[in-house]
Biopython code that builds the backbone (N, CA, C, O; Angstrom):
import numpy as np
from Bio.PDB.StructureBuilder import StructureBuilder

atoms = [
    (1, "UNK", "N", (12.116, -27.713, -17.260)),
    (1, "UNK", "CA", (11.281, -26.576, -17.576)),
    (1, "UNK", "C", (10.227, -26.435, -16.490)),
    (1, "UNK", "O", (9.624, -27.421, -16.066)),
    (2, "UNK", "N", (10.010, -25.206, -16.042)),
    (2, "UNK", "CA", (8.988, -24.923, -15.037)),
    (2, "UNK", "C", (7.747, -24.366, -15.720)),
    (2, "UNK", "O", (7.822, -23.742, -16.779)),
    (3, "UNK", "N", (6.629, -24.604, -15.099)),
    (3, "UNK", "CA", (5.375, -24.061, -15.602)),
    (3, "UNK", "C", (4.737, -23.197, -14.533)),
    (3, "UNK", "O", (4.926, -23.431, -13.339)),
    (4, "UNK", "N", (3.979, -22.194, -14.962)),
    (4, "UNK", "CA", (3.275, -21.308, -14.034)),
    (4, "UNK", "C", (1.809, -21.276, -14.418)),
    (4, "UNK", "O", (1.447, -21.489, -15.576)),
    (5, "UNK", "N", (0.990, -21.013, -13.449)),
    (5, "UNK", "CA", (-0.448, -20.924, -13.673)),
    (5, "UNK", "C", (-0.813, -19.481, -13.973)),
    (5, "UNK", "O", (-0.356, -18.577, -13.272)),
    (6, "UNK", "N", (-1.627, -19.241, -14.999)),
    (6, "UNK", "CA", (-2.129, -17.916, -15.345)),
    (6, "UNK", "C", (-3.547, -17.817, -14.804)),
    (6, "UNK", "O", (-4.400, -18.645, -15.123)),
    (7, "UNK", "N", (-3.797, -16.796, -13.979)),
    (7, "UNK", "CA", (-5.107, -16.596, -13.375)),
    (7, "UNK", "C", (-5.708, -15.322, -13.949)),
    (7, "UNK", "O", (-5.083, -14.262, -13.895)),
    (8, "UNK", "N", (-6.905, -15.414, -14.494)),
    (8, "UNK", "CA", (-7.587, -14.270, -15.097)),
    (8, "UNK", "C", (-8.678, -13.788, -14.150)),
    (8, "UNK", "O", (-9.433, -14.581, -13.587)),
    (9, "UNK", "N", (-8.743, -12.469, -13.989)),
    (9, "UNK", "CA", (-9.808, -11.858, -13.181)),
    (9, "UNK", "C", (-10.320, -10.641, -13.931)),
    (9, "UNK", "O", (-9.861, -10.346, -15.035)),
    (10, "UNK", "N", (-11.257, -9.946, -13.341)),
    (10, "UNK", "CA", (-11.827, -8.768, -14.010)),
    (10, "UNK", "C", (-10.800, -7.645, -14.149)),
    (10, "UNK", "O", (-10.945, -6.781, -15.013)),
    (11, "UNK", "N", (-9.767, -7.647, -13.310)),
    (11, "UNK", "CA", (-8.764, -6.577, -13.367)),
    (11, "UNK", "C", (-7.551, -6.948, -14.218)),
    (11, "UNK", "O", (-6.615, -6.156, -14.319)),
    (12, "UNK", "N", (-7.544, -8.124, -14.828)),
    (12, "UNK", "CA", (-6.420, -8.511, -15.686)),
    (12, "UNK", "C", (-5.997, -9.941, -15.435)),
    (12, "UNK", "O", (-6.816, -10.800, -15.108)),
    (13, "UNK", "N", (-4.710, -10.187, -15.591)),
    (13, "UNK", "CA", (-4.153, -11.519, -15.378)),
    (13, "UNK", "C", (-2.985, -11.445, -14.408)),
    (13, "UNK", "O", (-2.326, -10.416, -14.264)),
    (14, "UNK", "N", (-2.755, -12.566, -13.753)),
    (14, "UNK", "CA", (-1.555, -12.680, -12.932)),
    (14, "UNK", "C", (-0.970, -14.053, -13.162)),
    (14, "UNK", "O", (-1.670, -15.001, -13.518)),
    (15, "UNK", "N", (0.321, -14.137, -12.951)),
    (15, "UNK", "CA", (1.030, -15.402, -13.131)),
    (15, "UNK", "C", (1.526, -15.843, -11.764)),
    (15, "UNK", "O", (2.213, -15.093, -11.070)),
    (16, "UNK", "N", (1.177, -17.052, -11.386)),
    (16, "UNK", "CA", (1.650, -17.608, -10.123)),
    (16, "UNK", "C", (2.980, -18.303, -10.405)),
    (16, "UNK", "O", (3.028, -19.386, -10.988)),
    (17, "UNK", "N", (4.055, -17.647, -9.973)),
    (17, "UNK", "CA", (5.403, -18.125, -10.273)),
    (17, "UNK", "C", (5.751, -19.341, -9.423)),
    (17, "UNK", "O", (5.413, -19.391, -8.240)),
    (18, "UNK", "N", (6.428, -20.325, -10.026)),
    (18, "UNK", "CA", (6.936, -21.445, -9.228)),
    (18, "UNK", "C", (8.004, -20.944, -8.254)),
    (18, "UNK", "O", (8.642, -19.921, -8.502)),
    (19, "UNK", "N", (8.191, -21.648, -7.173)),
    (19, "UNK", "CA", (9.141, -21.219, -6.142)),
    (19, "UNK", "C", (10.530, -20.945, -6.697)),
    (19, "UNK", "O", (11.180, -19.987, -6.277)),
    (20, "UNK", "N", (10.997, -21.766, -7.632)),
    (20, "UNK", "CA", (12.355, -21.588, -8.145)),
    (20, "UNK", "C", (12.467, -20.443, -9.157)),
    (20, "UNK", "O", (13.560, -20.169, -9.651)),
    (21, "UNK", "N", (11.374, -19.784, -9.466)),
    (21, "UNK", "CA", (11.376, -18.667, -10.416)),
    (21, "UNK", "C", (10.960, -17.344, -9.777)),
    (21, "UNK", "O", (10.815, -16.339, -10.473)),
    (22, "UNK", "N", (10.770, -17.339, -8.474)),
    (22, "UNK", "CA", (10.314, -16.113, -7.811)),
    (22, "UNK", "C", (11.328, -14.989, -7.973)),
    (22, "UNK", "O", (12.535, -15.221, -8.025)),
    (23, "UNK", "N", (10.815, -13.779, -8.051)),
    (23, "UNK", "CA", (11.649, -12.598, -8.246)),
    (23, "UNK", "C", (11.833, -11.865, -6.930)),
    (23, "UNK", "O", (10.927, -11.837, -6.097)),
    (24, "UNK", "N", (12.990, -11.279, -6.741)),
    (24, "UNK", "CA", (13.277, -10.501, -5.535)),
    (24, "UNK", "C", (12.968, -9.036, -5.815)),
    (24, "UNK", "O", (13.822, -8.165, -5.647)),
    (25, "UNK", "N", (11.734, -8.775, -6.244)),
    (25, "UNK", "CA", (11.337, -7.402, -6.566)),
    (25, "UNK", "C", (9.834, -7.273, -6.376)),
    (25, "UNK", "O", (9.097, -8.257, -6.444)),
    (26, "UNK", "N", (9.392, -6.044, -6.137)),
    (26, "UNK", "CA", (7.960, -5.780, -6.002)),
    (26, "UNK", "C", (7.325, -5.428, -7.342)),
    (26, "UNK", "O", (6.113, -5.556, -7.513)),
    (27, "UNK", "N", (8.155, -4.981, -8.299)),
    (27, "UNK", "CA", (7.655, -4.571, -9.606)),
    (27, "UNK", "C", (8.518, -5.177, -10.695)),
    (27, "UNK", "O", (9.693, -5.477, -10.481)),
    (28, "UNK", "N", (7.919, -5.355, -11.869)),
    (28, "UNK", "CA", (8.661, -5.861, -13.023)),
    (28, "UNK", "C", (8.355, -5.020, -14.242)),
    (28, "UNK", "O", (7.275, -4.443, -14.371)),
    (29, "UNK", "N", (9.328, -4.961, -15.133)),
    (29, "UNK", "CA", (9.133, -4.369, -16.448)),
    (29, "UNK", "C", (8.613, -5.505, -17.329)),
    (29, "UNK", "O", (9.193, -6.591, -17.342)),
    (30, "UNK", "N", (7.519, -5.262, -18.070)),
    (30, "UNK", "CA", (6.908, -6.306, -18.887)),
    (30, "UNK", "C", (7.085, -5.944, -20.353)),
    (30, "UNK", "O", (6.690, -4.863, -20.787)),
    (31, "UNK", "N", (7.687, -6.863, -21.118)),
    (31, "UNK", "CA", (7.880, -6.665, -22.559)),
    (31, "UNK", "C", (7.469, -7.920, -23.295)),
    (31, "UNK", "O", (7.472, -9.021, -22.743)),
    (32, "UNK", "N", (7.122, -7.734, -24.532)),
    (32, "UNK", "CA", (6.770, -8.876, -25.374)),
    (32, "UNK", "C", (7.782, -8.973, -26.496)),
    (32, "UNK", "O", (8.101, -7.974, -27.141)),
    (33, "UNK", "N", (8.287, -10.173, -26.730)),
    (33, "UNK", "CA", (9.195, -10.446, -27.850)),
    (33, "UNK", "C", (8.600, -11.649, -28.589)),
    (33, "UNK", "O", (8.750, -12.794, -28.165)),
    (34, "UNK", "N", (7.929, -11.362, -29.691)),
    (34, "UNK", "CA", (7.206, -12.423, -30.400)),
    (34, "UNK", "C", (6.088, -12.935, -29.510)),
    (34, "UNK", "O", (5.263, -12.156, -29.034)),
    (35, "UNK", "N", (6.056, -14.241, -29.283)),
    (35, "UNK", "CA", (5.041, -14.823, -28.395)),
    (35, "UNK", "C", (5.479, -14.829, -26.934)),
    (35, "UNK", "O", (4.681, -15.140, -26.049)),
    (36, "UNK", "N", (6.745, -14.487, -26.675)),
    (36, "UNK", "CA", (7.274, -14.537, -25.310)),
    (36, "UNK", "C", (6.945, -13.249, -24.557)),
    (36, "UNK", "O", (6.972, -12.158, -25.127)),
    (37, "UNK", "N", (6.641, -13.389, -23.296)),
    (37, "UNK", "CA", (6.460, -12.255, -22.396)),
    (37, "UNK", "C", (7.648, -12.267, -21.452)),
    (37, "UNK", "O", (7.903, -13.264, -20.778)),
    (38, "UNK", "N", (8.380, -11.151, -21.403)),
    (38, "UNK", "CA", (9.616, -11.083, -20.619)),
    (38, "UNK", "C", (9.388, -10.192, -19.408)),
    (38, "UNK", "O", (8.979, -9.039, -19.544)),
    (39, "UNK", "N", (9.653, -10.729, -18.227)),
    (39, "UNK", "CA", (9.530, -9.982, -16.974)),
    (39, "UNK", "C", (10.933, -9.677, -16.464)),
    (39, "UNK", "O", (11.741, -10.584, -16.267)),
    (40, "UNK", "N", (11.215, -8.410, -16.254)),
    (40, "UNK", "CA", (12.522, -8.002, -15.745)),
    (40, "UNK", "C", (12.316, -7.244, -14.436)),
    (40, "UNK", "O", (11.583, -6.255, -14.417)),
    (41, "UNK", "N", (12.945, -7.682, -13.336)),
    (41, "UNK", "CA", (12.771, -6.968, -12.066)),
    (41, "UNK", "C", (13.183, -5.505, -12.194)),
    (41, "UNK", "O", (14.192, -5.182, -12.820)),
    (42, "UNK", "N", (12.388, -4.632, -11.594)),
    (42, "UNK", "CA", (12.677, -3.201, -11.585)),
    (42, "UNK", "C", (13.307, -2.868, -10.244)),
    (42, "UNK", "O", (12.743, -3.169, -9.192)),
    (43, "UNK", "N", (14.470, -2.250, -10.286)),
    (43, "UNK", "CA", (15.144, -1.849, -9.053)),
    (43, "UNK", "C", (14.424, -0.643, -8.476)),
    (43, "UNK", "O", (14.006, 0.243, -9.221)),
    (44, "UNK", "N", (14.275, -0.599, -7.163)),
    (44, "UNK", "CA", (13.612, 0.564, -6.568)),
    (44, "UNK", "C", (14.408, 1.840, -6.830)),
    (44, "UNK", "O", (15.638, 1.823, -6.876)),
    (45, "UNK", "N", (13.691, 2.932, -7.000)),
    (45, "UNK", "CA", (14.353, 4.217, -7.234)),
    (45, "UNK", "C", (15.152, 4.598, -5.999)),
    (45, "UNK", "O", (14.722, 4.378, -4.867)),
    (46, "UNK", "N", (16.305, 5.166, -6.238)),
    (46, "UNK", "CA", (17.114, 5.626, -5.108)),
    (46, "UNK", "C", (16.433, 6.818, -4.449)),
    (46, "UNK", "O", (15.778, 7.634, -5.098)),
    (47, "UNK", "N", (16.612, 6.882, -3.160)),
    (47, "UNK", "CA", (16.048, 8.021, -2.450)),
    (47, "UNK", "C", (16.792, 9.281, -2.855)),
    (47, "UNK", "O", (17.996, 9.258, -3.108)),
    (48, "UNK", "N", (16.063, 10.366, -2.911)),
    (48, "UNK", "CA", (16.691, 11.637, -3.245)),
    (48, "UNK", "C", (17.591, 12.062, -2.089)),
    (48, "UNK", "O", (17.258, 11.865, -0.920)),
    (49, "UNK", "N", (18.704, 12.632, -2.424)),
    (49, "UNK", "CA", (19.636, 13.103, -1.409)),
    (49, "UNK", "C", (19.184, 14.474, -0.935)),
    (49, "UNK", "O", (18.932, 15.369, -1.741)),
    (50, "UNK", "N", (19.085, 14.629, 0.366)),
    (50, "UNK", "CA", (18.739, 15.917, 0.952)),
    (50, "UNK", "C", (20.025, 16.732, 1.030)),
    (50, "UNK", "O", (20.804, 16.600, 1.974)),
    (51, "UNK", "N", (20.233, 17.566, 0.036)),
    (51, "UNK", "CA", (21.476, 18.329, -0.072)),
    (51, "UNK", "C", (21.678, 19.231, 1.134)),
    (51, "UNK", "O", (22.802, 19.390, 1.611)),
    (52, "UNK", "N", (20.629, 19.806, 1.614)),
    (52, "UNK", "CA", (20.748, 20.691, 2.782)),
    (52, "UNK", "C", (21.197, 19.908, 4.017)),
    (52, "UNK", "O", (21.995, 20.412, 4.807)),
    (53, "UNK", "N", (20.703, 18.700, 4.189)),
    (53, "UNK", "CA", (21.123, 17.881, 5.330)),
    (53, "UNK", "C", (22.601, 17.531, 5.215)),
    (53, "UNK", "O", (23.326, 17.559, 6.210)),
    (54, "UNK", "N", (23.050, 17.203, 4.009)),
    (54, "UNK", "CA", (24.468, 16.898, 3.798)),
    (54, "UNK", "C", (25.315, 18.132, 4.095)),
    (54, "UNK", "O", (26.368, 18.023, 4.723)),
    (55, "UNK", "N", (24.871, 19.291, 3.654)),
    (55, "UNK", "CA", (25.604, 20.541, 3.901)),
    (55, "UNK", "C", (25.732, 20.803, 5.399)),
    (55, "UNK", "O", (26.797, 21.195, 5.877)),
    (56, "UNK", "N", (24.644, 20.585, 6.137)),
    (56, "UNK", "CA", (24.680, 20.809, 7.593)),
    (56, "UNK", "C", (25.674, 19.854, 8.267)),
    (56, "UNK", "O", (26.410, 20.248, 9.172)),
    (57, "UNK", "N", (25.685, 18.614, 7.820)),
    (57, "UNK", "CA", (26.620, 17.635, 8.395)),
    (57, "UNK", "C", (28.060, 18.029, 8.085)),
    (57, "UNK", "O", (28.922, 17.978, 8.963)),
    (58, "UNK", "N", (28.323, 18.420, 6.843)),
    (58, "UNK", "CA", (29.683, 18.813, 6.464)),
    (58, "UNK", "C", (30.152, 20.053, 7.217)),
    (58, "UNK", "O", (31.337, 20.185, 7.522)),
    (59, "UNK", "N", (29.237, 20.949, 7.512)),
    (59, "UNK", "CA", (29.614, 22.150, 8.250)),
    (59, "UNK", "C", (30.029, 21.841, 9.682)),
    (59, "UNK", "O", (30.716, 22.645, 10.312)),
    (60, "UNK", "N", (29.627, 20.703, 10.198)),
    (60, "UNK", "CA", (29.991, 20.329, 11.560)),
    (60, "UNK", "C", (31.414, 19.789, 11.652)),
    (60, "UNK", "O", (31.955, 19.669, 12.752)),
    (61, "UNK", "N", (32.028, 19.461, 10.518)),
    (61, "UNK", "CA", (33.400, 18.950, 10.527)),
    (61, "UNK", "C", (34.342, 20.126, 10.759)),
    (61, "UNK", "O", (34.272, 21.117, 10.032)),
    (62, "UNK", "N", (35.223, 20.040, 11.755)),
    (62, "UNK", "CA", (36.153, 21.138, 12.020)),
    (62, "UNK", "C", (37.066, 21.401, 10.827)),
    (62, "UNK", "O", (37.395, 20.485, 10.072)),
    (63, "UNK", "N", (37.465, 22.642, 10.666)),
    (63, "UNK", "CA", (38.322, 23.031, 9.542)),
    (63, "UNK", "C", (39.630, 22.244, 9.503)),
    (63, "UNK", "O", (40.158, 21.973, 8.425)),
    (64, "UNK", "N", (40.153, 21.878, 10.668)),
    (64, "UNK", "CA", (41.439, 21.188, 10.705)),
    (64, "UNK", "C", (41.297, 19.659, 10.782)),
    (64, "UNK", "O", (42.262, 18.959, 11.087)),
    (65, "UNK", "N", (40.104, 19.153, 10.508)),
    (65, "UNK", "CA", (39.849, 17.713, 10.657)),
    (65, "UNK", "C", (40.750, 16.869, 9.758)),
    (65, "UNK", "O", (41.107, 15.751, 10.131)),
    (66, "UNK", "N", (41.118, 17.368, 8.606)),
    (66, "UNK", "CA", (41.887, 16.571, 7.661)),
    (66, "UNK", "C", (43.353, 16.968, 7.608)),
    (66, "UNK", "O", (44.100, 16.466, 6.769)),
    (67, "UNK", "N", (43.770, 17.855, 8.486)),
    (67, "UNK", "CA", (45.162, 18.306, 8.500)),
    (67, "UNK", "C", (46.135, 17.153, 8.749)),
    (67, "UNK", "O", (47.180, 17.088, 8.101)),
    (68, "UNK", "N", (45.820, 16.258, 9.655)),
    (68, "UNK", "CA", (46.709, 15.141, 9.968)),
    (68, "UNK", "C", (46.880, 14.229, 8.752)),
    (68, "UNK", "O", (47.970, 13.716, 8.501)),
    (69, "UNK", "N", (45.797, 14.032, 8.002)),
    (69, "UNK", "CA", (45.885, 13.199, 6.798)),
    (69, "UNK", "C", (46.777, 13.877, 5.770)),
    (69, "UNK", "O", (47.630, 13.230, 5.162)),
    (70, "UNK", "N", (46.589, 15.164, 5.575)),
    (70, "UNK", "CA", (47.398, 15.902, 4.602)),
    (70, "UNK", "C", (48.866, 15.918, 5.019)),
    (70, "UNK", "O", (49.751, 15.789, 4.174)),
    (71, "UNK", "N", (49.131, 16.075, 6.320)),
    (71, "UNK", "CA", (50.512, 16.040, 6.802)),
    (71, "UNK", "C", (51.156, 14.684, 6.503)),
    (71, "UNK", "O", (52.309, 14.624, 6.078)),
    (72, "UNK", "N", (50.419, 13.610, 6.721)),
    (72, "UNK", "CA", (50.946, 12.267, 6.458)),
    (72, "UNK", "C", (51.226, 12.086, 4.969)),
    (72, "UNK", "O", (52.223, 11.468, 4.594)),
    (73, "UNK", "N", (50.364, 12.614, 4.132)),
    (73, "UNK", "CA", (50.591, 12.521, 2.676)),
    (73, "UNK", "C", (51.848, 13.288, 2.270)),
    (73, "UNK", "O", (52.633, 12.814, 1.448)),
    (74, "UNK", "N", (52.031, 14.450, 2.839)),
    (74, "UNK", "CA", (53.222, 15.241, 2.525)),
    (74, "UNK", "C", (54.483, 14.478, 2.930)),
    (74, "UNK", "O", (55.465, 14.461, 2.189)),
    (75, "UNK", "N", (54.454, 13.851, 4.101)),
    (75, "UNK", "CA", (55.612, 13.090, 4.571)),
    (75, "UNK", "C", (55.880, 11.902, 3.657)),
    (75, "UNK", "O", (57.034, 11.601, 3.352)),
    (76, "UNK", "N", (54.803, 11.215, 3.211)),
    (76, "UNK", "CA", (54.979, 10.068, 2.315)),
    (76, "UNK", "C", (55.565, 10.483, 0.972)),
    (76, "UNK", "O", (56.351, 9.740, 0.384)),
    (77, "UNK", "N", (55.195, 11.648, 0.486)),
    (77, "UNK", "CA", (55.720, 12.123, -0.800)),
    (77, "UNK", "C", (57.213, 12.414, -0.694)),
    (77, "UNK", "O", (57.947, 12.278, -1.673)),
    (78, "UNK", "N", (57.655, 12.808, 0.475)),
    (78, "UNK", "CA", (59.055, 13.126, 0.677)),
    (78, "UNK", "C", (59.949, 11.911, 0.802)),
    (78, "UNK", "O", (61.169, 12.024, 0.685)),
    (79, "UNK", "N", (59.351, 10.737, 1.041)),
    (79, "UNK", "CA", (60.130, 9.501, 1.188)),
    (79, "UNK", "C", (60.339, 8.842, -0.174)),
    (79, "UNK", "O", (59.486, 8.906, -1.059)),
    (80, "UNK", "N", (61.506, 8.205, -0.310)),
    (80, "UNK", "CA", (61.778, 7.457, -1.547)),
    (80, "UNK", "C", (61.071, 6.108, -1.461)),
    (80, "UNK", "O", (61.024, 5.507, -0.388)),
    (81, "UNK", "N", (60.525, 5.626, -2.562)),
    (81, "UNK", "CA", (59.828, 4.309, -2.538)),
    (81, "UNK", "C", (60.767, 3.154, -2.343)),
    (81, "UNK", "O", (60.331, 2.004, -2.302)),
]
sb = StructureBuilder()
sb.init_structure("model")
sb.init_model(0)
sb.init_chain("A")
sb.init_seg("    ")
for serial, (resi, resn, name, xyz) in enumerate(atoms, 1):
    if name == "N":
        sb.init_residue(resn, " ", resi, " ")
    sb.init_atom(name, np.array(xyz, "f"), 0.0, 1.0, " ", f" {name:<3s}", serial, name[0])
structure = sb.get_structure()
């Protein structure tokens, strides 16, 4: 069992986690279950996708860029397994 030190200051409390209990997160979700306090790492929010940037990139792909792939698929469908 590991123990952690609780430090109280004017702005609240903090827990100094032992090395083997450190979290790979900058934020945690804090919940209480009876006398237990449960810390769950919060995953960072995904960045919003810039739809306009994606549209501009897709517009740069030539119209016939995927023709060779489609031709190969058609040929494969014509072959017996």
